N, C-alpha and C positions, 0 to 999 in steps of 0.2 A: 538263520539264526533266531534265539528265542528272544523277544520283542518285551518290552515292561510297559507297566500303565503307572500312572501319578494318580489315577481319580482316587479319590478317596474314600466314595459313597459306593462304590460296585457291587458290594454285597446287600445294600440298602436298595440298590436297582434292580438287582436280582430278585428279591422279594417283592416290590413291586410289580414287576413284570410276572413270577409265580401266580400273585396273588389277582391279576387280571386274567391268567390263564384259567385259573380255578373258576373264576366267575364265569368266563365264558362255556366252560365245561359242565359245570353245574348245569345252566340255563339250557345247553343243549341234551341234556339227560333228563332234565325233572319231570318232563312232561310222560316219560315211559309210566309212572305210577300216578301223576298229576291229573291225566288227561280223562280218566274217567268222572271224578269230580268234577271238571270243569264240564264236562260234559251236562253231567246232572245240573251246574250251578246255572249256568246260561243256553245250552241247547244245544243242536247241533246233531248231525247226522254220524254214522260212524267214518266215514270221508273226515270229517272233523276233526278226529281223536287222531288219526294219522297226519294230518297237515298240520297238527299241531307242533310236533315233533319234524317232522318234514319241510315245511317252512323254511323256518331256523337255519337247520344245515345244509338246505339246498341255497339258500341267500348267501349263506358264510362260505360252502363252498368254491360259487362262481366267483364272487368278489374276492375272497383271497387269491387266487391266481392273479390279480392285477396290485392287490393292496400293496404288496411288498414294491410294487414297482412305482406306485403314488408316495410311498415314505421315501425312496430314492430320489424321486424328483420334488417333493417339496418339502424334506424334513422328515426324518424319522420320529421327533418326541412332540411336534406339531401332530401329525396325523394319531399318533397316541393317545395323545392328550384329546382330539376332537373327536377319536374314536370312543375312548371311555366316556366322555362327557354324552355322547349321543346315544351311547350301550344304557348308561344308568339312567338319560328321559325315557327312552323306549321302553325299560324296564317298568317305573312307574305308568306308562301308558296300557302296559298289559295289566298293571293291578287293576286300573281304572274303568277297562274296557267294559263295557254294556251287552257288546253281543259277539257271537264266535267270529262274525265276519271282522269284526273290528280286533278281535283277538291274533285272530292269524295275521292281518296286515302289519301289529304292533309286533309278533316274533321274526314274520319278514325284516324289519326295520331292525330288530336285535342283529339278525345273524348279519345283516349288512355294513352294521357299525362295528361289529365285533371284527367282523375281514379287513377294516380297516386299523385296529387295534392293535391286535393280536402277531399279525407279520413286525410288524418294527420291533416288537420287545427281543427276537433273535438279533437283527443287526445292532440293537444299542448294545447287545451283552457282549457281540462280537468286538465290539469298540471299547468297552470298558474294562476287560477281561484281557490279560495277556496269554500268550498260549499254553503257557504253566498251568493256570488256574481255568481255564476256557473249558477243558474237559470235566473238572469237576463243579463248574458251576452245570452244565449242559446236562450233566448224570442224574442231577435231580427231576429234572423233567418227566423222565419217563413213570417213575413209582407217584410221584406229584399227580401227574397227569391221567395216568391209569385209575387211581384211588378216586379222583374227584368225577372222573366219570363214573363209576360206580355209585362213588357217594351220593351224586343229585338225587336219583329216586328215593333213599334213604332219608335225606334232609326233606324231601319233599311229603313225603308219609308223615315224617313227625311235623312238620308245619301244618299239616293239614286238620291233623289230628287235637294241635294245641289251640287253632281256631281262635287266633286273639283277638278279641275287638269284634269277633264274628267274620272275621275276613274271610275266613276259608282260604282256597287255594291261591287269593289273592297275596297271601302273607310270602310266597313264595318268590314273588317278582320284587316285593317292597323292600325284601334283604339288600337287594340288588345296590338300593340306594345309599345306605351308609360306607357299604362295601366299594360303590362305586367313587365317589367324594373320599375315599381313601385312597383309591388309585390316582386318580386325579391330583388329588396333592402332595402324593408322594413323586410322582412324574414329575410335576413343575418344582420340588423342591429338589430333587436329586440327579435328572436324568439329564445329561451335557446335552444344549442344544445344538443343530444343526441346520444349514439351509439349505441341503438339498444338493441335488445336481441337476443345471438346467440343462442341458446336455441330455440327461435322462426320457427318452421315449417308451411310450406304450401303445402297441398294437390295438386300434381299436375294434378292426376285424376279426381279428383273433377272439380279444373279449367277448364279441359279439356272439363268436361260433360256441363258445364254452356255455354263455347265458343261455341259449336257444336251446342248444341241442342237451342240458340239463332238463331243463324246462320238459322240452318235448317229450322226454324219457319218463319222467317223475310222473309228469301230469295225469297222464293218460292211466297208469298203473293206481293211482289212487284214487280218481273219479272212475274209472273204467266199469268196477261192480257196481256201484250205484245205478251205475247210466245203463247197465245190462251189456257191456262190450259190445258198442254200435262200433260202426267203421273205421270212425274218426279217431278212436284210440287206437287203433294198430298202424292208421297212416301215420299220427304222431309218431307214436317210436322207431317206425322206418323213418321219419323225416330227422331225427335226433341221430340217429346212428350215421343219418349222411351228413348232418351239421358236423359229430366228430372225425370222419373220415377226412373231411373237409379242412376242419383245423390243422390234422395233422397234417395236411399238405401245406396248408401256410405256415405251418412254423418252420419248415422248409425252404419258404422265397421271403418271408417278411424282412422287412431292416430291422424290427426291432419285434422280434418275435417274445412271444410270453418267456417260453424255455428256453435256455441254451442251447442252439441246436445242436453241440456237440453230444449234451444228453441223450437226444434222439436216437444219436448213433449207436448209443451200448446196449447190447442186447440185455445185458444183464439190470440197467436201471429201468429200461421198460418192462422187464420181467419181474422188476420188484415192485413197480408200480398196478401190474397185473395180481401178482398176491396181493396186495393193501386190498383192491376193490374186491377180491372173494370174501378176505377176511374181516375186513368193514362191514362188508354188507352183512355177512351173519352176525357178526357182534352189535350192528347198529339196532335191529330188529329184535333180536331176541331178547332182552329188557324190555321191550315192550311187549309181546306176544306172553311174556310169562307174566306180566304186572295185568293185563286184560283178561286174563285167566283166572288169576286171583281174584278179582273185582267183579267181572261181569258175570262170569261164570259159577264162582264158589262164592260171591256174596263178600269177600273179605273187605276190611275198610282199609282206605289208603296205608293206614300207622301198619298193622297185620303184614300186610302185602309188604312195608318196605323192611319189615322185620324178617319176612321169610327171606326176600335176597339178600340180606346183608352178610351171611357167609361167601357171597362171591367175593363182598370186600376185603373179608377176613383173607381168603384164599390169595386174592391179589398181592395182600401186606406180604404175608408169608413167603410165597415164591420169587417175590421182589427183593425180599431180604435175604432171604435162604440159598436161592435158586443157583443155579450157574451163573459166574460171572462174566463168560466169556459169549461174545454175539457170533452167530453161524448158522448154518442150516442144524446141523444136530442139536442146538437148542429151540431152534423154529421147530425141529419133527417134535423132539420132547414134547413143547407146549400146546401145538396143534391136537398130537394125541390123547394130552391129558384132556383138553377142551373136549375134544369130540367124546370122548369114554364119559364126560359128564353131562353132556349134551344126550349122549343117547340114554344113560341113567332116568334123566327128567322126563324123558318121553315114556321109560318102563314104567315109571312112578305115576303118569299121567293114564296112560293105555290103560294101568291094573286096578286104576280108582283107587290108590291107595290115600291113606291120610295126606294133609298137607304138611305135616311135620316129615313127611319122609322125602320132601322136597329138600329138605338141609342139607343132606349129605351130596349128592349130585351137586347142588348148587355151590358148594365150597369145592369139590372138583373142579368145575367149570372156572371159577374165580382162580384156583393152582396153574391152571391152565392158559388164563388170560397174563397173569404175573410173569409167566415167563414170556410172551408174546409181544408184549404193547413195545416195552423198549427196545428188547432184541430187533422187533422187524424195524423200526428206525434206524437203527443203528447198521445193521444189513444193510438197506436201500443206499443211508446217505454213504455207506462204504463202497461202492460206485459210482461217486462222484469225485472228481479231482477238486482242491481248495477252492479254486475260483468258479466250479461248478456248485459248492453247496449250498448258496443262498438260494438259487434256481431251484435245486433238487430239493430242500427242504419245503419250500411254499409249494411245488405240483405234489410231494408227498402229503399236506395236508389238507391243500385242496381236495384231492383224490380223495382222501380218508372221509372228508366229510359228503363227497358228492354219492361218495358209498352209503355212508352211514344214511342218508335219505334216500337212495334206491331201496336198500335193505330195510326199512320202514316201508315203503310203499308196497313192496314183494312180498315180506313176511306177513306186515299187516292183512293183505289182499287176500292171505293165504289162510291166515287165521280165522278170516267172518266167514271164508267160504268152506273149509274145510277142517280148521279147529286146530288144538294146541300140537297135539301129533305131529301132524302133515308138515307144520310149519317147522318144529323141532330136528325132523327127518331133513328136510330142506339144510339149517344151519347144521345139522353134521354133515350133508354133503358137501355145501360151502367148507366146511373143515378140511375134507378131505381134498376135493380140487384145490385148496390153499398148500397142503402137504405136496402134493405131484407139483407144484408151480414152483416151491420154494428150490428144486434142485437150477433154476435160474441165475438164484443170486449168489455171491462169493461165498466162500467156506473162510472164515474165521474172518480175520482182518483184512483180506488182502480185495483190491479195488479192479 
């Protein structure tokens, strides 16, 4: 039976949630262009460049796993507002950071507080929209999130070039202050308040295993190169794998598992998460290595770099608007094929030492592929979940996206500094092909 809503401000609530999503996505991606400018301004080594992005996404991905459960327990609007306030304050601390260590710590705080804010939005929207309008509301997330993710680096380049008041890269964080204030004010004015469920429980052991396992995998991948790959880097990675194996076992025995247990019994859902890991690891590091090549290898400015990468955003908009409207394996295969062709085109341009403008065409092609993939992958994975499982499935997918992005930044950044851009791009293309092979684990069309 179709439910109805009497909430008069549901579309304003949607606007607030989307604005929070944009703020989060911009800050999770701006460092792909801004990192060299930050390093030039306050110092730091090559690992600093990777940590400026990975620190944010790692903290976000780890706490996102429990962020939704905290909203269930203490109330979604309360956690959304607290997260938005904290995110805004952390952004100001980033802008004021006097050293790379302080900036990385503030970036980690940003990610952690964003993980409190973002999961609440989906639950709030499910409460204020009826079943007839809910699909229309959620359909806006795919193109908005995809465009914001690519638009972040472009915005960073423009703000650094603007250099308003001599603030240089610090301006990319200060713009969050007025945006965050709007998000907080809108949430307090229009979001419905709720007290939460006192019976909701969070598994502390499961949450700890997620945090420890993720850190043990990402930390050695970033620090290992500068340290000369000592024995402890391999020991940490092995321990990280063990932690995730223990997490899988814990989910089957815990009285309050992080994931709904029935999801782990669905091969299609588990396979979909594996696809997401492969895909987002490749995409997560792609923008970083392209930006590093343009700025460190070729000596271009942040603005020139942003403009060179802007065709990717154009491609996402075009394929999101004009591409197939149905989700399923065929669309995913098409998108991955287009993306891989674009990445191989980039590798060819770099290997042949062609002029910078020759990157524009392949960059557009990559964007066309990504526009087909972002929303379709999300829909395809969530299609494997029943209505009662969608909340848990959504949280898991978002967490996997962030953790895979952190992993991709660590791996591809290391490959770039060791072997150059062509090697990194070939790995991105390989991950695209692996993703295409794994897509067969997903349902075709809308079947669950």
